[in-house]
C-alpha positions in Angstrom: 17.0 55.7 -32.0 17.9 57.2 -35.4 21.3 55.1 -34.9 19.3 52.3 -34.5 16.9 53.1 -37.7 20.1 53.8 -39.7 21.2 50.6 -38.8 18.2 48.8 -39.9 18.1 50.6 -43.3 21.6 49.5 -44.0 20.5 46.2 -43.2 18.2 45.9 -45.6 20.5 47.8 -48.5 23.1 44.7 -47.7 20.2 42.1 -48.0 18.7 43.7 -51.1 22.4 43.8 -52.6 23.0 40.3 -51.3 20.1 39.6 -53.4 20.9 41.0 -56.3 24.2 39.3 -56.4 21.8 36.1 -55.8 19.7 36.7 -58.9 22.5 37.9 -60.9 24.4 33.9 -60.3 21.3 32.4 -61.2 20.9 33.9 -64.3 24.6 33.7 -65.7 24.1 29.9 -64.5 20.5 29.5 -66.7 22.9 31.0 -69.6 25.1 28.5 -68.9 22.6 25.7 -69.1 21.5 27.3 -71.9 24.3 27.2 -73.9 25.3 23.7 -72.6 22.2 22.7 -74.3 22.8 24.1 -77.4 26.0 22.7 -77.4 24.6 19.2 -77.0 22.2 20.4 -79.9 25.5 21.4 -82.6 27.3 18.0 -81.2 23.8 15.8 -82.3 23.6 17.5 -85.7 27.2 16.9 -86.2 27.3 13.0 -85.0 24.1 12.7 -87.7 25.6 14.2 -90.5 28.5 13.0 -90.0 27.6 9.4 -90.9 25.4 10.8 -93.7 28.9 11.7 -95.5 30.3 8.6 -94.2 27.6 6.8 -95.8 28.1 9.3 -99.1 31.8 8.6 -99.6 31.1 4.7 -100.1 28.2 4.9 -103.0 30.8 7.7 -104.8 33.7 5.3 -104.1 31.4 2.9 -105.5 29.9 4.6 -108.8 33.4 5.6 -109.4 34.8 2.2 -109.4 31.6 0.9 -111.4 32.4 3.8 -113.9 35.8 2.9 -114.1 35.8 -1.0 -114.5 32.7 -0.2 -117.4 34.9 2.4 -119.1 37.7 -0.9 -119.1 34.6 -3.1 -120.3 33.9 -0.7 -122.8 37.2 0.2 -124.1 38.2 -3.7 -124.0 34.6 -4.6 -125.7 35.4 -1.7 -128.1 39.3 -3.4 -129.2 37.9 -6.3 -129.6 35.1 -5.4 -132.0 37.6 -4.0 -134.0 39.7 -7.3 -133.7 36.3 -8.9 -134.8 36.1 -6.4 -137.5 39.1 -7.1 -138.9 38.6 -10.7 -138.8 35.4 -10.4 -140.4 36.6 -8.5 -143.5 38.9 -11.8 -144.3 36.6 -14.2 -143.7 32.5 -14.6 -144.2 30.0 -12.3 -144.8 27.7 -14.9 -142.7 30.7 -14.6 -140.1 30.0 -10.6 -140.0 26.8 -11.0 -139.4 27.1 -13.1 -136.6 29.6 -10.8 -135.0 27.7 -7.5 -135.8 24.6 -9.0 -133.7 27.3 -9.8 -130.4 28.4 -6.0 -131.3 24.7 -5.1 -130.5 23.8 -7.1 -128.0 27.6 -6.0 -126.2 26.0 -2.5 -127.0 23.1 -3.2 -125.5 24.5 -4.5 -122.4 26.7 -1.6 -122.0 23.8 0.9 -122.1 21.9 -0.9 -119.7 25.6 -0.7 -117.3 25.1 2.9 -117.8 21.5 3.2 -117.6 22.0 2.0 -113.7 24.8 3.9 -112.7 22.5 6.6 -113.6 19.9 5.3 -111.5 22.2 4.9 -108.6 23.8 8.5 -109.2 20.0 9.7 -109.3 19.2 7.7 -105.9 22.4 8.9 -104.6 21.5 12.9 -105.0 17.9 12.5 -104.1 19.5 10.9 -100.5 21.8 13.6 -100.3 18.8 16.1 -100.8 16.6 14.8 -98.7 19.3 14.8 -96.2 20.4 17.9 -96.6 16.4 19.8 -96.5 16.2 17.5 -93.0 19.2 19.2 -91.5 18.6 22.6 -92.8 14.7 22.1 -90.7 16.8 20.8 -87.7 18.9 23.9 -87.8 15.6 25.8 -89.1 13.6 24.7 -85.4 17.8 25.0 -83.7 17.4 28.8 -83.7 13.9 29.1 -83.3 14.3 27.5 -80.1 17.4 29.7 -78.9 15.4 33.0 -79.5 12.7 31.4 -77.6 14.9 30.6 -74.8 16.7 34.2 -75.5 13.2 35.7 -74.8 12.5 34.0 -72.1 15.6 34.9 -70.7 14.8 38.6 -71.0 11.4 38.4 -70.1 12.0 36.0 -66.3 15.6 38.0 -65.7 16.2 41.0 -67.0 12.9 42.4 -66.4 12.8 41.8 -62.6 16.6 43.3 -63.0 15.7 46.2 -64.5 12.5 46.9 -61.6 15.1 45.6 -58.5 17.5 48.8 -59.9 14.7 51.2 -60.2 13.4 50.3 -56.1 17.1 50.5 -55.8 17.5 54.3 -56.8 14.4 55.1 -55.4 15.7 53.7 -52.4 18.5 55.7 -52.7 16.6 58.6 -53.2 14.8 58.4 -49.7 17.5 57.6 -47.7 19.3 60.6 -49.4 16.1 62.5 -48.9 16.2 61.5 -45.3 20.0 61.5 -44.5 20.6 64.2 -47.3 23.3 67.2 -45.6 21.3 69.6 -47.6 18.3 70.1 -45.3 17.4 73.0 -45.0 16.2 74.6 -41.3 12.5 74.3 -40.7 11.6 78.4 -41.3 13.6 78.4 -44.1 11.2 75.3 -45.5 7.9 77.4 -44.4 8.9 80.6 -45.7 10.0 78.6 -49.4 6.3 77.3 -49.4 4.8 80.6 -48.3 6.9 82.5 -51.5 5.5 79.5 -53.5 1.7 79.7 -52.8 
């Protein structure tokens, strides 16, 4: 009968060990799924950020081209104005007044262009700041979800594993107590109890 009990205990121990391996495998699958989801979130963030960068580059290139065109226009206008002033000094004062009016109109148009460029730059800057704020918010939400997932793993997987480990230690102590080689004979056990009393 003792051999039969030993086989039962060994079978239960083998079942518990098998169960612990299954729980560990499930835990690893859960962690793999969480990592896979986080990788997907990172890829979606990257997919959202790349179009924004792609959109910003043409705007910056357009602004740069516009500034170059305005600079060239201003240089041409400046050269034409200088030539006009040289001719005006040779010609009558009436022509000088007309050229002066044209110069003022050209200056006003150039200032208008510069203001439009400034507004475009302000709009681009505001858009980029808004997008960076949205990305920052998204990253913060992702971090919070990751922390929540970590807490969930600790409460749903690690705590039962600790309890199972404690149960296995208790089972081992029981087996050592029941089947240990250093058991005292009955007479000596009673004698020890009498000494204790």
